[in-house]
Kinemage of the C-alpha trace (Angstrom):
@kinemage 1
@onewidth
@group {chain A} dominant
@subgroup {mainchain}
@vectorlist {calphas} color= white
{ca met a 1} P 7.951 42.972 27.157
{ca thr a 2} L 5.372 40.744 25.533
{ca gln a 3} L 6.215 37.336 24.354
{ca glu a 4} L 4.698 36.302 21.053
{ca thr a 5} L 3.677 32.747 20.503
{ca his a 6} L 5.304 30.938 17.658
{ca pro a 7} L 2.992 30.040 14.737
{ca ile a 8} L 3.696 26.354 15.244
{ca val a 9} L 1.949 26.529 18.616
{ca asp a 10} L -1.267 27.582 16.877
{ca leu a 11} L -0.983 24.872 14.217
{ca thr a 12} L -4.420 23.526 13.389
{ca gln a 13} L -5.356 20.208 11.876
{ca ala a 14} L -6.197 22.000 8.617
{ca asp a 15} L -2.731 23.598 8.546
{ca leu a 16} L -1.109 20.248 9.177
{ca asp a 17} L -3.208 18.582 6.484
{ca ala a 18} L -2.281 21.321 4.021
{ca met a 19} L 1.410 20.950 4.872
{ca leu a 20} L 1.312 17.194 4.372
{ca gln a 21} L -0.616 17.565 1.103
{ca arg a 22} L 2.054 19.964 -0.188
{ca ala a 23} L 4.753 17.529 0.940
{ca leu a 24} L 2.955 14.698 -0.868
{ca arg a 25} L 2.688 16.767 -4.036
{ca asn a 26} L 6.343 17.846 -3.844
{ca thr a 27} L 7.465 14.254 -3.270
{ca leu a 28} L 5.651 13.056 -6.369
{ca ile a 29} L 6.888 15.941 -8.526
{ca leu a 30} L 10.501 15.539 -7.399
{ca gly a 31} L 10.286 11.786 -7.882
{ca ile a 32} L 8.903 12.009 -11.410
{ca val a 33} L 11.449 14.608 -12.492
{ca ala a 34} L 14.320 12.689 -10.905
{ca ala a 35} L 13.131 9.398 -12.439
{ca leu a 36} L 13.074 10.979 -15.889
{ca ile a 37} L 16.599 12.292 -15.394
{ca val a 38} L 17.824 8.924 -14.089
{ca arg a 39} L 16.069 7.170 -17.005
{ca ile a 40} L 18.084 9.231 -19.454
{ca gly a 41} L 21.362 8.915 -17.596
{ca gly a 42} L 21.191 5.584 -15.810
{ca gly a 43} L 18.681 3.369 -17.559
{ca trp a 44} L 15.209 2.124 -16.890
{ca arg a 45} L 16.180 -0.171 -14.029
{ca ser a 46} L 17.473 2.622 -11.833
{ca ala a 47} L 14.554 4.843 -12.845
{ca ala a 48} L 12.169 2.074 -11.788
{ca met a 49} L 13.955 1.785 -8.444
{ca leu a 50} L 13.656 5.541 -7.952
{ca gly a 51} L 9.980 5.380 -8.910
{ca ile a 52} L 9.305 2.620 -6.408
{ca gly a 53} L 11.060 4.590 -3.674
{ca thr a 54} L 9.035 7.671 -4.592
{ca leu a 55} L 5.738 5.800 -4.492
{ca ile a 56} L 6.609 4.315 -1.109
{ca ser a 57} L 7.505 7.793 0.165
{ca ala a 58} L 4.254 9.279 -1.118
{ca ala a 59} L 2.187 6.453 0.358
{ca ser a 60} L 4.019 6.896 3.654
{ca ile a 61} L 3.121 10.584 3.807
{ca trp a 62} L -0.497 9.754 3.045
{ca glu a 63} L -0.587 7.051 5.730
{ca trp a 64} L 1.074 9.338 8.288
{ca gln a 65} L -1.534 11.975 7.532
{ca arg a 66} L -4.303 9.501 8.366
{ca leu a 67} L -2.488 8.375 11.513
{ca ile a 68} L -1.950 11.977 12.675
{ca arg a 69} L -5.658 12.713 12.262
{ca leu a 70} L -6.433 9.719 14.448
{ca ile a 71} L -3.894 10.714 17.118
{ca asn a 72} L -5.096 14.328 17.161
{ca ala a 73} L -8.689 13.182 17.545
{ca arg a 74} L -7.671 11.107 20.574
{ca leu a 75} L -5.622 13.964 22.062
{ca asp a 76} L -8.451 16.460 21.608
{ca lys a 77} L -10.844 13.981 23.220
{ca gln a 78} L -13.009 13.995 20.138
{ca lys a 79} L -14.956 11.010 18.969
{ca thr a 80} L -12.486 8.540 17.521
{ca pro a 81} L -13.370 7.689 13.928
{ca ala a 82} L -14.865 4.253 13.389
{ca ser a 83} L -11.998 3.477 11.049
{ca ala a 84} L -9.355 3.867 13.786
{ca pro a 85} L -8.479 0.164 14.016
{ca val a 86} L -8.297 0.003 10.228
{ca val a 87} L -5.871 2.946 10.139
{ca val a 88} L -3.589 1.329 12.696
{ca leu a 89} L -3.839 -2.060 10.961
{ca phe a 90} L -2.993 -0.546 7.579
{ca phe a 91} L -0.076 1.326 9.105
{ca val a 92} L 1.492 -1.925 10.307
{ca leu a 93} L 0.467 -3.782 7.157
{ca arg a 94} L 1.930 -1.015 5.002
{ca leu a 95} L 5.313 -1.430 6.648
{ca thr a 96} L 5.264 -5.145 5.926
{ca val a 97} L 4.080 -4.761 2.340
{ca phe a 98} L 6.579 -2.026 1.572
{ca ala a 99} L 9.411 -4.125 2.975
{ca gly a 100} L 8.326 -6.857 0.566
{ca val a 101} L 8.128 -4.401 -2.333
{ca ile a 102} L 11.615 -3.110 -1.593
{ca tyr a 103} L 12.970 -6.652 -1.402
{ca gly a 104} L 11.171 -7.653 -4.610
{ca ser a 105} L 12.373 -4.608 -6.513
{ca leu a 106} L 15.960 -5.243 -5.454
{ca lys a 107} L 15.691 -8.853 -6.628
{ca cys a 108} L 13.814 -8.187 -9.891
{ca phe a 109} L 15.087 -4.879 -11.244
{ca his a 110} L 18.764 -5.081 -10.267
{ca gly a 111} L 18.837 -1.299 -10.402
{ca ser a 112} L 20.743 1.200 -8.338
{ca ile a 113} L 20.254 0.924 -4.597
{ca val a 114} L 21.170 4.599 -4.350
{ca ala a 115} L 18.226 5.486 -6.596
{ca leu a 116} L 15.905 3.488 -4.347
{ca leu a 117} L 17.269 5.188 -1.238
{ca phe a 118} L 16.901 8.596 -2.881
{ca gly a 119} L 13.259 7.817 -3.662
{ca leu a 120} L 12.680 6.652 -0.104
{ca gly a 121} L 14.308 9.813 1.239
{ca leu a 122} L 12.120 12.147 -0.788
{ca ala a 123} L 9.407 12.080 1.878
{ca val a 124} L 11.865 13.214 4.528
{ca leu a 125} L 13.161 15.929 2.218
{ca ala a 126} L 9.679 17.209 1.325
{ca ile a 127} L 8.358 17.164 4.898
{ca gly a 128} L 11.545 18.844 6.141
{ca trp a 129} L 11.156 21.552 3.506
{ca glu a 130} L 7.525 22.141 4.444
{ca ala a 131} L 8.376 22.230 8.164
{ca ile a 132} L 11.057 24.858 7.538
{ca arg a 133} L 8.577 26.894 5.498
{ca leu a 134} L 6.083 26.630 8.350
{ca leu a 135} L 8.637 27.711 10.942
{ca arg a 136} L 9.726 30.717 8.893
{ca glu a 137} L 6.166 32.100 8.590
């Protein structure tokens, strides 16, 4: 009885990058389509809130991709990129800036909080979908 290794064990950095790129693309597509639908049904304020949530989700995926590359380089004992401190700094700075953007959009747009939360959740949805696709292969 031979035991096969699961494909996720042999996941390479290129596979992970491709998965996160697909998740980024899917997040943006879902966000744009949903914002257009909300614009028609709920008004521009809620569509703007959804758009802001989508952009934050997409930027989060992009930032996580950079952070994962840095962590994998450290784990594989490769030369750490010179931009490593910048990546970590931008990760923390991004959290602060996005908290400000969320607060500002809630104060200025007075749109639907549910639309904002849906936009913020798109990254989780897209990455979850891509992870399931990866596990099924």
